[in-house]
N, C-alpha and C positions, 0 to 999 in steps of 0.2 A: 504494500500500500504506500510505503514511503517513496518508492520509485515512481509510482503513478503521479504523486504530487510534484515530483521533480520535472516531469516531462508530460504534462497533461494534453499537449496538442494532438498527439496520435490518437488516444481514445476519444477525444472530442471530435476529431475529423471522422473517425469511424462511426460515431453516433450520428453526426451530420449526414454521412453517406447512407446510413440505415434509414434515417428520416426521409431523405430524398428518394431512396429506393421505394419506401413504403408509399410515398405520395405518388410516384410514377406508376406503381402497380395499381393504385386506386384509380388514377386517371385512365390508365390503360383499360381497366374493367368498365369504367363508367361511360367513356366516350365511344360512340359508334363511328369508327374511323372510315368506314366505307371501302377499305382496301384490305387485302389479305395481310395476315401477320408477317409474312415473309417480306412484303413491301415495306412495312413499318420498320422491321429490323434493318433492312438495307438503308433506309433514311436515317435511322439512329446512328448507324456506323458512319455514314457519310458526314452527318452534322457533328457527331461526337469526335470523329477522327480528324477533322480539319484542324482544330486547335492543337491537337497532338502533333500533327505533321508540321505545323508552323513552329511550334516550340522546339521540335527536334531539329528543324532546319536552322533555327536562330540561336538557340540556347546551348546546345550540346557542343562541347569542345572536342572536335573530331581529331585533334592532334593526339589525344590520349585514348581514343576509342578505336579498337581494331574490329574488323569484320569477323563475325563469329564463324565457326566451322560448321561441318555438316550436321551434327547432332543438335547443336543449339538452333540452327535454322529449321530443322525438322520439328523441333519442339515448338517453335514460334508458329509454324504453319499449322500444327496440330491444335495449338491454343486458339488460333484465329478461327479455324473452320469447325472444330469440335467443341472446344471450351466456350467460345463466344457465339458464333453463328447458330450452331445446332442447339446449344443449351438455352440461349435466349429465346429461340423459336419455340422450343419445347416448354419453357417456363410460361411464356405468354399464351401458348395454347392451353396449358393447364389452368391459367388464370381465366381464360375465356370460358372454359368448360365448367369449372368448379367455383364455389364461393371463395372469396379471397382468403378467408381464415383457413380453409382446408388447403388451398394452393400454397400459401406461404409457409404453413407448418411443414410441408414437404421439404422445404429448403433446409430444415434442421438436420437432414441426413448428410449434408455436406461435411460437417466436422468429423462424422464417423468415417466417411470415406478417406478424409485427409489423414486421420490418425493411423488407420490401418495401412494406407498407402505409404506413409512414412516408415512404418515398421517393416513392411515387405520390401520396399524399394530402396530405402535409405538406411536401413538397419538402426533406426532410432529406437530408443528405449521408451517404454510406457510405464510411468510411475503411478502412484496412487492418485495424484492430482488429475492426470488424464483419464484414469479409470472412473473416478468420481464425476468428472465432467461428462463423460460419455453416458454414465448412468442417468444423469440429469437430462441429457439430450434425448435419450431413449424414452424417459418418462414424459418429456415434453412432446415427443412424437406420438406416444400412446394415449396421452390424456384426452385429446379430442375424440379419439375412437371410443375410449371407455365412456366418456360423458355422453356421446351420441347413442351408444348402445343402451345406456341407462335410460335416456329419454324415450327411446323407442319401446323399451320394456314397460315403462310406466303407462304409456298410452294404451 
């Protein structure tokens, strides 16, 4: 907790990002865009990528940056097409089909995949902190299902 007080900007930016993401999800669900989700994703990348390309062209000091090799380039391509394009498309399809509460709770599975990927691919150790966090995440994933089944039984 002391370290958080020393550098609060990171967690505050994460909280801000979460709030913007939540707002964007609500807008995505509420507005009838009149175009397929794949078109919206394309426009998001075009509009969102433009400032990134401008910053990369003007801010990065290329004297100290070397071009990455084959595997880093392959991982960038994977992240663009699978991690971003496909996953954003799938997320907004889920948001379109289901209520926002159900759709967004599904994103809680991300830390589970991250922890186990770290163990399998990077040989990271999992301590009691990670295990207890995963238990809370699994509880968070299961809570809506348990509460929904209780409501159905009562009727």
